[in-house]
PyMOL CGO cylinders between C-alpha atoms (Angstrom):
from pymol import cmd
from pymol.cgo import CYLINDER

trace = [
    CYLINDER, 143.61, 146.88, 11.51, 143.86, 144.51, 14.46, 0.3, 1, 1, 1, 1, 1, 1,
    CYLINDER, 143.86, 144.51, 14.46, 146.83, 144.79, 16.72, 0.3, 1, 1, 1, 1, 1, 1,
    CYLINDER, 146.83, 144.79, 16.72, 148.98, 141.74, 17.25, 0.3, 1, 1, 1, 1, 1, 1,
    CYLINDER, 148.98, 141.74, 17.25, 148.76, 140.37, 20.72, 0.3, 1, 1, 1, 1, 1, 1,
    CYLINDER, 148.76, 140.37, 20.72, 151.16, 137.89, 22.21, 0.3, 1, 1, 1, 1, 1, 1,
    CYLINDER, 151.16, 137.89, 22.21, 149.86, 134.43, 23.05, 0.3, 1, 1, 1, 1, 1, 1,
    CYLINDER, 149.86, 134.43, 23.05, 148.58, 134.22, 26.57, 0.3, 1, 1, 1, 1, 1, 1,
    CYLINDER, 148.58, 134.22, 26.57, 150.96, 131.34, 27.37, 0.3, 1, 1, 1, 1, 1, 1,
    CYLINDER, 150.96, 131.34, 27.37, 153.80, 133.85, 27.58, 0.3, 1, 1, 1, 1, 1, 1,
    CYLINDER, 153.80, 133.85, 27.58, 151.98, 136.18, 29.97, 0.3, 1, 1, 1, 1, 1, 1,
    CYLINDER, 151.98, 136.18, 29.97, 152.07, 135.75, 33.75, 0.3, 1, 1, 1, 1, 1, 1,
    CYLINDER, 152.07, 135.75, 33.75, 148.40, 134.72, 33.71, 0.3, 1, 1, 1, 1, 1, 1,
    CYLINDER, 148.40, 134.72, 33.71, 149.21, 132.00, 31.15, 0.3, 1, 1, 1, 1, 1, 1,
    CYLINDER, 149.21, 132.00, 31.15, 152.01, 130.62, 33.31, 0.3, 1, 1, 1, 1, 1, 1,
    CYLINDER, 152.01, 130.62, 33.31, 149.67, 130.53, 36.30, 0.3, 1, 1, 1, 1, 1, 1,
    CYLINDER, 149.67, 130.53, 36.30, 147.07, 128.67, 34.20, 0.3, 1, 1, 1, 1, 1, 1,
    CYLINDER, 147.07, 128.67, 34.20, 149.70, 126.13, 33.13, 0.3, 1, 1, 1, 1, 1, 1,
    CYLINDER, 149.70, 126.13, 33.13, 150.88, 125.64, 36.72, 0.3, 1, 1, 1, 1, 1, 1,
    CYLINDER, 150.88, 125.64, 36.72, 147.26, 125.11, 37.75, 0.3, 1, 1, 1, 1, 1, 1,
    CYLINDER, 147.26, 125.11, 37.75, 146.87, 122.41, 35.11, 0.3, 1, 1, 1, 1, 1, 1,
    CYLINDER, 146.87, 122.41, 35.11, 150.10, 120.77, 36.27, 0.3, 1, 1, 1, 1, 1, 1,
    CYLINDER, 150.10, 120.77, 36.27, 148.93, 120.74, 39.89, 0.3, 1, 1, 1, 1, 1, 1,
    CYLINDER, 148.93, 120.74, 39.89, 145.56, 119.27, 38.89, 0.3, 1, 1, 1, 1, 1, 1,
    CYLINDER, 145.56, 119.27, 38.89, 147.43, 116.56, 36.99, 0.3, 1, 1, 1, 1, 1, 1,
    CYLINDER, 147.43, 116.56, 36.99, 149.61, 115.81, 40.01, 0.3, 1, 1, 1, 1, 1, 1,
    CYLINDER, 149.61, 115.81, 40.01, 146.56, 115.50, 42.25, 0.3, 1, 1, 1, 1, 1, 1,
    CYLINDER, 146.56, 115.50, 42.25, 144.84, 113.27, 39.71, 0.3, 1, 1, 1, 1, 1, 1,
    CYLINDER, 144.84, 113.27, 39.71, 147.99, 111.14, 39.46, 0.3, 1, 1, 1, 1, 1, 1,
    CYLINDER, 147.99, 111.14, 39.46, 148.09, 110.69, 43.22, 0.3, 1, 1, 1, 1, 1, 1,
    CYLINDER, 148.09, 110.69, 43.22, 144.41, 109.69, 43.31, 0.3, 1, 1, 1, 1, 1, 1,
    CYLINDER, 144.41, 109.69, 43.31, 144.86, 107.25, 40.42, 0.3, 1, 1, 1, 1, 1, 1,
    CYLINDER, 144.86, 107.25, 40.42, 147.93, 105.73, 42.06, 0.3, 1, 1, 1, 1, 1, 1,
    CYLINDER, 147.93, 105.73, 42.06, 146.09, 105.20, 45.34, 0.3, 1, 1, 1, 1, 1, 1,
    CYLINDER, 146.09, 105.20, 45.34, 143.11, 103.69, 43.52, 0.3, 1, 1, 1, 1, 1, 1,
    CYLINDER, 143.11, 103.69, 43.52, 145.39, 101.39, 41.53, 0.3, 1, 1, 1, 1, 1, 1,
    CYLINDER, 145.39, 101.39, 41.53, 147.17, 100.16, 44.67, 0.3, 1, 1, 1, 1, 1, 1,
    CYLINDER, 147.17, 100.16, 44.67, 143.89, 99.58, 46.51, 0.3, 1, 1, 1, 1, 1, 1,
    CYLINDER, 143.89, 99.58, 46.51, 142.10, 97.93, 43.58, 0.3, 1, 1, 1, 1, 1, 1,
    CYLINDER, 142.10, 97.93, 43.58, 144.88, 95.66, 42.37, 0.3, 1, 1, 1, 1, 1, 1,
    CYLINDER, 144.88, 95.66, 42.37, 146.47, 93.44, 45.03, 0.3, 1, 1, 1, 1, 1, 1,
    CYLINDER, 146.47, 93.44, 45.03, 149.26, 92.40, 42.61, 0.3, 1, 1, 1, 1, 1, 1,
    CYLINDER, 149.26, 92.40, 42.61, 150.51, 96.00, 42.42, 0.3, 1, 1, 1, 1, 1, 1,
    CYLINDER, 150.51, 96.00, 42.42, 150.38, 96.30, 46.20, 0.3, 1, 1, 1, 1, 1, 1,
    CYLINDER, 150.38, 96.30, 46.20, 152.36, 93.07, 46.57, 0.3, 1, 1, 1, 1, 1, 1,
    CYLINDER, 152.36, 93.07, 46.57, 154.99, 94.20, 44.06, 0.3, 1, 1, 1, 1, 1, 1,
    CYLINDER, 154.99, 94.20, 44.06, 155.41, 97.50, 45.89, 0.3, 1, 1, 1, 1, 1, 1,
    CYLINDER, 155.41, 97.50, 45.89, 155.58, 95.69, 49.23, 0.3, 1, 1, 1, 1, 1, 1,
    CYLINDER, 155.58, 95.69, 49.23, 158.32, 93.39, 47.95, 0.3, 1, 1, 1, 1, 1, 1,
    CYLINDER, 158.32, 93.39, 47.95, 160.22, 96.25, 46.30, 0.3, 1, 1, 1, 1, 1, 1,
    CYLINDER, 160.22, 96.25, 46.30, 160.64, 98.27, 49.44, 0.3, 1, 1, 1, 1, 1, 1,
    CYLINDER, 160.64, 98.27, 49.44, 160.43, 101.98, 50.11, 0.3, 1, 1, 1, 1, 1, 1,
    CYLINDER, 160.43, 101.98, 50.11, 162.40, 102.95, 47.00, 0.3, 1, 1, 1, 1, 1, 1,
    CYLINDER, 162.40, 102.95, 47.00, 159.99, 101.14, 44.69, 0.3, 1, 1, 1, 1, 1, 1,
    CYLINDER, 159.99, 101.14, 44.69, 157.06, 102.98, 46.23, 0.3, 1, 1, 1, 1, 1, 1,
    CYLINDER, 157.06, 102.98, 46.23, 158.74, 106.37, 45.70, 0.3, 1, 1, 1, 1, 1, 1,
    CYLINDER, 158.74, 106.37, 45.70, 159.64, 105.58, 42.10, 0.3, 1, 1, 1, 1, 1, 1,
    CYLINDER, 159.64, 105.58, 42.10, 156.15, 104.27, 41.31, 0.3, 1, 1, 1, 1, 1, 1,
    CYLINDER, 156.15, 104.27, 41.31, 154.34, 107.25, 42.80, 0.3, 1, 1, 1, 1, 1, 1,
    CYLINDER, 154.34, 107.25, 42.80, 156.76, 109.78, 41.29, 0.3, 1, 1, 1, 1, 1, 1,
    CYLINDER, 156.76, 109.78, 41.29, 156.42, 108.19, 37.85, 0.3, 1, 1, 1, 1, 1, 1,
    CYLINDER, 156.42, 108.19, 37.85, 152.63, 108.25, 37.99, 0.3, 1, 1, 1, 1, 1, 1,
    CYLINDER, 152.63, 108.25, 37.99, 152.46, 111.83, 39.28, 0.3, 1, 1, 1, 1, 1, 1,
    CYLINDER, 152.46, 111.83, 39.28, 154.96, 113.07, 36.70, 0.3, 1, 1, 1, 1, 1, 1,
    CYLINDER, 154.96, 113.07, 36.70, 153.16, 111.35, 33.84, 0.3, 1, 1, 1, 1, 1, 1,
    CYLINDER, 153.16, 111.35, 33.84, 149.77, 112.77, 34.78, 0.3, 1, 1, 1, 1, 1, 1,
    CYLINDER, 149.77, 112.77, 34.78, 151.24, 116.20, 35.47, 0.3, 1, 1, 1, 1, 1, 1,
    CYLINDER, 151.24, 116.20, 35.47, 152.97, 116.43, 32.08, 0.3, 1, 1, 1, 1, 1, 1,
    CYLINDER, 152.97, 116.43, 32.08, 149.84, 115.22, 30.32, 0.3, 1, 1, 1, 1, 1, 1,
    CYLINDER, 149.84, 115.22, 30.32, 147.64, 117.77, 32.06, 0.3, 1, 1, 1, 1, 1, 1,
    CYLINDER, 147.64, 117.77, 32.06, 150.10, 120.58, 31.35, 0.3, 1, 1, 1, 1, 1, 1,
    CYLINDER, 150.10, 120.58, 31.35, 150.25, 119.76, 27.64, 0.3, 1, 1, 1, 1, 1, 1,
    CYLINDER, 150.25, 119.76, 27.64, 146.47, 119.50, 27.49, 0.3, 1, 1, 1, 1, 1, 1,
    CYLINDER, 146.47, 119.50, 27.49, 146.18, 122.84, 29.27, 0.3, 1, 1, 1, 1, 1, 1,
    CYLINDER, 146.18, 122.84, 29.27, 148.56, 124.46, 26.78, 0.3, 1, 1, 1, 1, 1, 1,
    CYLINDER, 148.56, 124.46, 26.78, 146.46, 123.20, 23.87, 0.3, 1, 1, 1, 1, 1, 1,
    CYLINDER, 146.46, 123.20, 23.87, 143.26, 124.46, 25.49, 0.3, 1, 1, 1, 1, 1, 1,
    CYLINDER, 143.26, 124.46, 25.49, 144.76, 127.89, 26.23, 0.3, 1, 1, 1, 1, 1, 1,
    CYLINDER, 144.76, 127.89, 26.23, 146.05, 128.26, 22.67, 0.3, 1, 1, 1, 1, 1, 1,
    CYLINDER, 146.05, 128.26, 22.67, 142.68, 127.15, 21.28, 0.3, 1, 1, 1, 1, 1, 1,
    CYLINDER, 142.68, 127.15, 21.28, 140.96, 129.68, 23.53, 0.3, 1, 1, 1, 1, 1, 1,
    CYLINDER, 140.96, 129.68, 23.53, 143.20, 132.43, 22.12, 0.3, 1, 1, 1, 1, 1, 1,
    CYLINDER, 143.20, 132.43, 22.12, 142.29, 131.56, 18.54, 0.3, 1, 1, 1, 1, 1, 1,
    CYLINDER, 142.29, 131.56, 18.54, 138.57, 131.74, 19.26, 0.3, 1, 1, 1, 1, 1, 1,
    CYLINDER, 138.57, 131.74, 19.26, 138.70, 135.19, 20.84, 0.3, 1, 1, 1, 1, 1, 1,
]
cmd.load_cgo(trace, "trace")
């Protein structure tokens, strides 16, 4: 009989994997934000007119969105990896 093992998301290694996915998402969000500002002059003009606060809110929103998406995707991949092994 097989022993029950806990999902690897609960283990310390699983938490580290999730944090790694979140950090990759944050880095990807920063790169996408920079590319969007450089490629689209309308976005750059809106941020220039909005002031420093608008820039912070825009960048924080993009980074948070990408980070949450990458973390959820990482959780699905880790759980799928557990089912296969």
